[in-house]
Rosetta silent file (secondary structure, phi, psi, omega in degrees, C-alpha in Angstrom):
SEQUENCE: XXXXXXXXXXXXXXXXXXXXXXXXXXXXXXXXXXXXXXXXXXXXXXXXXXXXXXXXXXXXXXXXXXXXXXXXXXXXXXXXXXXXXXXXXXXXXXXXXXXXXXXXXXXXXXXXXXXXXXXXXXXXXXXXXXXXXXXXXXXXXXXXXXXXXXXXXXXXXXXXXXXXXXXXXXXXXXXXXXXXXXXXXXXXXXXXXXXXXXXXXXXXX
SCORE:     score description
SCORE:     0.000 S_00000001
   1 L     0.000  -47.622  178.236   82.570  -81.443   35.661 S_00000001
   2 H   -62.432  -42.538 -179.364   81.913  -82.951   32.253 S_00000001
   3 H   -62.228  -41.161  178.969   78.292  -81.874   32.442 S_00000001
   4 H   -63.784  -41.094  179.735   79.349  -78.292   33.286 S_00000001
   5 H   -63.230  -41.090  178.407   81.802  -78.297   30.381 S_00000001
   6 H   -64.748  -40.259  178.662   79.075  -79.492   28.003 S_00000001
   7 H   -62.136  -40.060  179.103   76.733  -76.783   29.241 S_00000001
   8 H   -64.328  -41.049  178.457   79.432  -74.175   28.578 S_00000001
   9 H   -62.329  -44.842  179.246   79.965  -75.524   25.069 S_00000001
  10 H   -61.162  -42.059 -179.282   76.232  -75.412   24.367 S_00000001
  11 H   -62.483  -45.563  179.740   76.051  -71.860   25.734 S_00000001
  12 H   -62.533  -40.967 -179.646   78.969  -70.731   23.545 S_00000001
  13 H   -62.679  -44.406 -179.411   77.403  -72.435   20.516 S_00000001
  14 H   -63.557  -43.690  179.920   74.046  -70.714   21.091 S_00000001
  15 H   -62.632  -41.838  179.693   75.710  -67.316   21.522 S_00000001
  16 H   -62.798  -44.627  179.256   77.730  -67.854   18.357 S_00000001
  17 H   -63.801  -39.474  179.719   74.648  -68.855   16.390 S_00000001
  18 H   -64.087  -40.606  178.362   72.761  -65.874   17.757 S_00000001
  19 H   -62.232  -41.305  177.548   75.608  -63.619   16.692 S_00000001
  20 H   -64.110  -39.885 -179.583   75.514  -65.057   13.182 S_00000001
  21 H   -64.167  -41.662  179.643   71.757  -64.581   13.039 S_00000001
  22 H   -62.834  -43.701  179.988   72.081  -60.946   14.083 S_00000001
  23 H   -64.686  -35.374 -176.086   74.718  -60.310   11.418 S_00000001
  24 H   -69.666  -22.761 -177.529   72.644  -62.038    8.749 S_00000001
  25 L   -94.684    3.902  178.104   69.675  -59.730    9.256 S_00000001
  26 L   -81.305   70.625 -176.451   71.721  -56.566    8.848 S_00000001
  27 L   -76.573  160.554  176.055   70.334  -55.990    5.375 S_00000001
  28 L   -66.619  150.237  173.749   71.048  -52.943    3.255 S_00000001
  29 L   -79.158  163.741  177.298   68.622  -50.067    3.485 S_00000001
  30 H   -56.585  -41.319  179.907   66.669  -49.099    0.352 S_00000001
  31 H   -64.876  -42.372  178.646   68.869  -46.021   -0.054 S_00000001
  32 H   -62.046  -40.285  179.156   72.065  -48.044    0.303 S_00000001
  33 H   -62.886  -46.071 -179.366   70.832  -50.503   -2.317 S_00000001
  34 H   -68.964  -37.891  179.828   70.015  -47.741   -4.783 S_00000001
  35 H   -62.388  -38.817  179.152   73.227  -45.850   -4.064 S_00000001
  36 H   -60.385  -48.149 -178.349   75.245  -48.967   -4.864 S_00000001
  37 H   -68.000  -44.309 -179.193   73.550  -49.388   -8.251 S_00000001
  38 H   -64.804  -39.566  177.065   73.594  -45.690   -9.157 S_00000001
  39 H   -61.989  -40.314  177.827   77.276  -45.406   -8.227 S_00000001
  40 H   -60.529  -45.226 -177.916   78.023  -48.390  -10.473 S_00000001
  41 H   -65.177  -46.350 -179.110   76.157  -46.754  -13.369 S_00000001
  42 H   -64.700  -36.534  178.155   77.784  -43.345  -12.920 S_00000001
  43 H   -61.465  -42.285  178.928   81.245  -44.915  -12.683 S_00000001
  44 H   -67.045  -44.925 -178.465   80.672  -46.628  -16.040 S_00000001
  45 H   -61.487  -33.603 -176.600   79.249  -43.476  -17.651 S_00000001
  46 H   -86.965   -6.325 -177.755   82.266  -41.438  -16.545 S_00000001
  47 L   -82.598  105.259 -176.501   84.824  -43.980  -17.730 S_00000001
  48 L   -76.820   -8.627  179.958   86.232  -42.559  -20.976 S_00000001
  49 L   -83.789  -11.383 -177.376   88.252  -45.711  -21.649 S_00000001
  50 L   -96.253  139.513  175.895   85.124  -47.773  -22.344 S_00000001
  51 L   -81.650  172.919 -172.868   83.398  -47.826  -25.719 S_00000001
  52 H   -59.527  -45.388 -177.229   79.646  -47.406  -26.096 S_00000001
  53 H   -65.276  -40.229  178.474   78.791  -51.112  -26.326 S_00000001
  54 H   -65.023  -42.637  177.866   80.834  -52.032  -23.252 S_00000001
  55 H   -59.493  -45.683 -179.041   79.195  -49.208  -21.290 S_00000001
  56 H   -59.573  -45.147 -179.120   75.766  -50.368  -22.385 S_00000001
  57 H   -64.820  -41.996 -179.507   76.440  -53.954  -21.317 S_00000001
  58 H   -66.561  -42.689  179.983   77.843  -52.956  -17.937 S_00000001
  59 H   -67.792  -41.398  178.290   74.969  -50.574  -17.183 S_00000001
  60 H   -59.320  -40.175  178.703   72.390  -53.113  -18.345 S_00000001
  61 H   -63.570  -41.988  178.282   73.910  -55.658  -15.959 S_00000001
  62 H   -63.871  -41.775  179.484   73.690  -53.219  -13.047 S_00000001
  63 H   -65.267  -44.649 -179.063   70.069  -52.417  -13.896 S_00000001
  64 H   -63.405  -31.428  178.885   69.123  -56.092  -14.230 S_00000001
  65 H   -74.358  -15.772 -177.531   70.641  -56.830  -10.821 S_00000001
  66 H  -110.015  -22.452 -175.745   68.460  -54.154   -9.216 S_00000001
  67 E   -94.564  134.958  175.788   65.174  -54.361  -11.151 S_00000001
  68 L   -93.577   88.028 -173.174   62.514  -56.972  -10.370 S_00000001
  69 H   -66.757  -31.876  179.279   61.281  -57.511  -13.919 S_00000001
  70 H   -64.987  -45.865  179.467   58.754  -60.191  -13.000 S_00000001
  71 H   -64.711  -39.105  178.425   57.005  -57.920  -10.505 S_00000001
  72 H   -64.579  -38.385  178.547   57.104  -55.042  -12.972 S_00000001
  73 H   -64.966  -44.028  179.643   55.580  -57.281  -15.622 S_00000001
  74 H   -61.300  -43.538 -178.680   52.787  -58.397  -13.296 S_00000001
  75 H   -69.926  -32.020 -179.667   51.951  -54.821  -12.334 S_00000001
  76 H   -72.834  -43.887 -178.741   52.018  -53.662  -15.932 S_00000001
  77 H   -79.175  -24.390  179.163   49.724  -56.372  -17.299 S_00000001
  78 L    59.697 -127.862 -177.237   47.414  -56.340  -14.270 S_00000001
  79 H   -64.926  -25.426  179.799   44.494  -58.718  -14.736 S_00000001
  80 H   -68.871  -20.299  177.212   45.856  -59.817  -18.132 S_00000001
  81 H   -62.869  -39.265 -176.803   48.809  -61.421  -16.338 S_00000001
  82 H   -66.872  -31.669 -176.783   46.504  -64.054  -14.823 S_00000001
  83 H   -90.887   -9.471 -179.692   45.097  -65.115  -18.184 S_00000001
  84 L   -74.107  147.198  176.962   48.466  -65.255  -19.969 S_00000001
  85 L   -76.162  167.277  178.866   50.077  -68.642  -20.590 S_00000001
  86 H   -59.950  -41.064  179.825   53.469  -69.550  -19.082 S_00000001
  87 H   -66.009  -40.990  178.013   55.127  -69.099  -22.444 S_00000001
  88 H   -64.075  -40.979  178.594   53.467  -65.704  -22.950 S_00000001
  89 H   -62.339  -45.835 -178.893   54.577  -64.601  -19.474 S_00000001
  90 H   -61.223  -46.044 -179.613   58.141  -65.725  -20.111 S_00000001
  91 H   -65.493  -41.994 -179.327   58.291  -63.966  -23.476 S_00000001
  92 H   -63.036  -45.359  179.787   56.701  -60.818  -22.105 S_00000001
  93 H   -58.664  -43.269 -179.299   59.155  -60.599  -19.173 S_00000001
  94 H   -63.129  -48.611 -179.014   62.089  -60.981  -21.557 S_00000001
  95 H   -68.980  -39.540 -177.899   60.840  -58.323  -23.993 S_00000001
  96 H   -65.920  -38.666  178.545   59.629  -56.024  -21.228 S_00000001
  97 H   -62.786  -37.688  177.894   62.999  -56.138  -19.471 S_00000001
  98 H   -66.850  -42.055  179.178   64.629  -55.043  -22.727 S_00000001
  99 H   -63.320  -46.757 -178.399   62.109  -52.214  -23.157 S_00000001
 100 H   -64.559  -44.123  179.961   62.500  -50.999  -19.580 S_00000001
 101 H   -60.785  -44.228 -179.519   66.292  -51.181  -19.671 S_00000001
 102 H   -65.663  -41.387 -179.626   66.409  -49.222  -22.937 S_00000001
 103 H   -65.985  -44.076  179.320   63.918  -46.623  -21.673 S_00000001
 104 H   -64.093  -45.132 -179.485   65.756  -46.185  -18.365 S_00000001
 105 H   -62.747  -38.073  179.814   69.125  -45.987  -20.110 S_00000001
 106 H   -60.883  -32.979 -178.605   67.787  -43.432  -22.557 S_00000001
 107 H   -80.569  -22.030 -174.867   66.881  -41.197  -19.638 S_00000001
 108 H  -115.962  -16.721 -171.676   70.217  -41.452  -17.848 S_00000001
 109 L   -66.998  -17.393  177.507   72.906  -42.195  -20.425 S_00000001
 110 L   -83.686   -5.135  179.827   73.356  -38.505  -21.222 S_00000001
 111 L   -98.239  130.335  177.236   74.280  -37.829  -17.604 S_00000001
 112 L  -143.404  -41.312 -178.431   77.893  -38.232  -16.535 S_00000001
 113 L   -97.112   -5.754  179.574   79.117  -35.113  -14.727 S_00000001
 114 L   -71.379  162.717  179.838   75.878  -34.412  -12.918 S_00000001
 115 E  -106.728  138.678  176.420   75.468  -35.136   -9.232 S_00000001
 116 E  -103.196  119.647  179.430   72.855  -37.501   -7.843 S_00000001
 117 E  -104.932  136.406  177.071   71.402  -36.364   -4.545 S_00000001
 118 E   -97.169  118.610 -172.265   69.448  -38.687   -2.258 S_00000001
 119 E   -92.739  -16.390  179.918   66.529  -36.803   -0.760 S_00000001
 120 E   148.272  169.302  179.095   65.138  -39.445    1.564 S_00000001
 121 E  -138.040  152.126  175.799   63.411  -42.778    1.873 S_00000001
 122 E  -130.448  129.097  179.689   60.076  -44.050    3.134 S_00000001
 123 E  -114.175  132.726  179.735   59.514  -47.660    4.199 S_00000001
 124 E  -118.413  126.191  176.537   56.051  -49.206    4.464 S_00000001
 125 L    54.753   26.287  178.608   55.318  -52.398    6.371 S_00000001
 126 L    60.942   11.926 -176.616   59.032  -53.308    6.234 S_00000001
 127 L  -123.353  -44.017 -177.860   58.452  -54.561    2.675 S_00000001
 128 E  -105.047  149.181 -179.463   57.865  -51.596    0.356 S_00000001
 129 E  -148.636  155.277  174.459   60.013  -48.498    0.072 S_00000001
 130 E  -126.680  127.281  177.647   60.343  -45.262   -1.850 S_00000001
 131 E  -116.394  120.315 -178.021   63.740  -43.664   -2.444 S_00000001
 132 E   -97.594  128.771  177.712   63.709  -40.077   -3.684 S_00000001
 133 E  -131.804  168.642  174.681   66.666  -38.790   -5.705 S_00000001
 134 E  -141.743  131.800  172.922   67.524  -35.819   -7.878 S_00000001
 135 E   -92.102  115.819 -171.873   69.918  -35.594  -10.793 S_00000001
 136 E  -113.511  128.663  173.992   71.428  -32.147  -10.412 S_00000001
 137 L  -123.620 -175.647 -178.892   73.365  -30.155  -12.988 S_00000001
 138 L   -72.753  -17.400 -176.070   74.336  -26.499  -13.223 S_00000001
 139 L  -112.561  -22.673 -176.891   71.201  -25.712  -15.212 S_00000001
 140 L  -158.744  169.811  174.431   68.486  -28.035  -13.959 S_00000001
 141 E  -135.240  137.898 -177.660   67.482  -30.811  -11.606 S_00000001
 142 E  -118.400  117.701  178.295   65.481  -33.904  -12.508 S_00000001
 143 E   -76.097  131.107  176.312   63.577  -35.782   -9.796 S_00000001
 144 E  -129.372  119.780 -178.109   63.815  -39.565  -10.033 S_00000001
 145 E  -111.424  130.870  178.679   61.858  -41.686   -7.555 S_00000001
 146 E  -107.590  130.821  174.886   62.492  -45.413   -7.120 S_00000001
 147 E  -105.771  126.828 -173.326   59.849  -47.734   -5.744 S_00000001
 148 E  -127.245  158.380  173.225   61.275  -50.885   -4.224 S_00000001
 149 E  -130.161  141.177 -178.394   60.208  -54.113   -2.601 S_00000001
 150 E   -70.449  135.770  178.603   62.299  -56.151   -0.211 S_00000001
 151 E  -134.221  104.315 -175.119   63.647  -59.394   -1.644 S_00000001
 152 L    65.624 -120.476  178.407   65.519  -61.539    0.848 S_00000001
 153 L  -103.206   12.924 -177.538   68.126  -59.255    2.393 S_00000001
 154 E  -127.318  176.196  178.549   68.103  -56.762   -0.481 S_00000001
 155 E  -121.793  133.154 -177.233   65.744  -54.261   -2.111 S_00000001
 156 E  -119.080  141.058 -178.930   64.606  -54.523   -5.726 S_00000001
 157 E   -77.121  134.164  173.391   63.078  -51.819   -7.930 S_00000001
 158 E  -121.492   -2.079  173.359   59.569  -52.391   -9.273 S_00000001
 159 E  -164.769  150.119  175.562   58.923  -48.901  -10.661 S_00000001
 160 E  -128.734  131.029  179.690   60.795  -45.723  -11.569 S_00000001
 161 E  -113.630  110.229 -177.876   59.139  -42.307  -11.639 S_00000001
 162 E  -108.683  117.997 -176.870   61.087  -39.792  -13.744 S_00000001
 163 L    51.933   42.997  176.668   59.872  -36.189  -13.582 S_00000001
 164 L    82.681   -1.394 -178.365   56.539  -37.409  -12.262 S_00000001
 165 E  -106.316  119.235  179.585   56.052  -40.034  -14.965 S_00000001
 166 E   -81.152  128.186  177.269   55.875  -43.656  -13.833 S_00000001
 167 H   -59.979  -42.654 -178.845   57.476  -46.154  -16.213 S_00000001
 168 H   -61.802  -50.927 -178.403   54.961  -48.787  -15.128 S_00000001
 169 H   -64.217  -36.832 -179.707   51.887  -46.584  -15.630 S_00000001
 170 H   -61.857  -46.974  178.420   53.246  -45.297  -18.914 S_00000001
 171 H   -70.856  -39.575 -176.365   53.639  -48.802  -20.316 S_00000001
 172 H   -59.430  -42.967 -178.858   50.453  -50.101  -18.671 S_00000001
 173 H   -62.479  -47.391 -178.005   48.254  -47.532  -20.393 S_00000001
 174 H   -73.440  -36.964 -179.382   49.573  -48.194  -23.884 S_00000001
 175 H   -69.587  -37.704 -178.914   49.871  -51.971  -23.459 S_00000001
 176 H   -60.541  -42.187 -179.128   46.356  -52.344  -22.078 S_00000001
 177 H   -68.391  -34.421  177.990   44.750  -50.801  -25.138 S_00000001
 178 H   -67.888  -43.408  179.216   46.791  -53.039  -27.460 S_00000001
 179 H   -61.708  -40.196  179.616   45.787  -56.185  -25.525 S_00000001
 180 H   -59.873  -34.322 -177.083   42.117  -55.172  -25.702 S_00000001
 181 H   -91.587  -40.196 -170.748   42.347  -55.013  -29.494 S_00000001
 182 H  -123.316    0.714 -179.582   44.925  -57.645  -30.427 S_00000001
 183 H    76.960  175.794 -177.473   45.453  -59.830  -27.363 S_00000001
 184 H   -65.803  -38.135  178.827   48.749  -60.589  -25.619 S_00000001
 185 H   -62.889  -35.803  176.786   50.278  -62.157  -28.746 S_00000001
 186 H   -65.297  -40.044  177.950   49.513  -58.947  -30.631 S_00000001
 187 H   -64.258  -44.421 -179.589   51.261  -56.965  -27.895 S_00000001
 188 H   -59.715  -41.000  178.460   54.284  -59.265  -27.992 S_00000001
 189 H   -62.003  -43.426 -179.723   54.569  -58.763  -31.764 S_00000001
 190 H   -67.266  -35.696  178.498   54.465  -54.985  -31.371 S_00000001
 191 H   -64.635  -41.228  178.215   57.067  -55.106  -28.585 S_00000001
 192 H   -62.233  -41.207  179.011   59.446  -57.041  -30.819 S_00000001
 193 H   -64.716  -41.688 -178.768   58.956  -54.451  -33.569 S_00000001
 194 H   -65.042  -40.574  179.069   59.548  -51.589  -31.132 S_00000001
 195 H   -63.217  -39.919  177.364   62.770  -53.119  -29.819 S_00000001
 196 H   -62.760  -41.010  178.848   64.058  -53.453  -33.392 S_00000001
 197 H   -63.474  -44.897 -179.182   63.201  -49.782  -33.999 S_00000001
 198 H   -63.331  -38.509  179.788   64.965  -48.674  -30.816 S_00000001
 199 H   -67.870  -40.202  179.248   68.050  -50.699  -31.738 S_00000001
 200 H   -65.703  -40.339  178.615   68.084  -49.209  -35.245 S_00000001
 201 H   -63.142  -40.702 -178.811   67.762  -45.679  -33.849 S_00000001
 202 H   -67.204  -38.780  179.619   70.653  -46.263  -31.471 S_00000001
 203 H   -70.309  -31.988 -179.805   72.898  -47.591  -34.228 S_00000001
 204 H   -76.253  -23.274 -177.167   72.030  -44.663  -36.464 S_00000001
 205 L   -68.987    0.000    0.000   72.812  -42.100  -33.744 S_00000001
């Protein structure tokens, strides 16, 4: 009797654990992940009670939670990533995240009443995904494609293609030529200067 009771307990425990395991693997789809972030951004953009700086901080936080800056940095530097020191990598990721966030924000911050349509997703090898969207207004539509990689139970962006232009490729081309001439430290110096320029332009606007 005791043995039967123990077997029942073990069976119930196994079923319960199996149920927890099943629930834990119900990860968001790439589209769901992007929709969550885009909805957050649009909600902030449409909120007339928030000032510009608060909006910027909130949107930047949403972007940082969705973008895999380390992977983007590795893909942008390519072979130069391997030869960079730990300190150079750390500094580059920090500066690059600021550049990417500012560039992405510059492309979307003027949109508030437009509608974002999700056109579909493609998943490769259960790890990589492409989510196609369109920002639609009464006069035009702008295609924005997100490339993502699975991270744990979520999906993180490693590239954004706006109107056919990849942020990664755009930066990679210009950064590569600078590294060839001035090395990674030269690139880091130029990035710092560019960020100061972008900040000055924003304050002057």
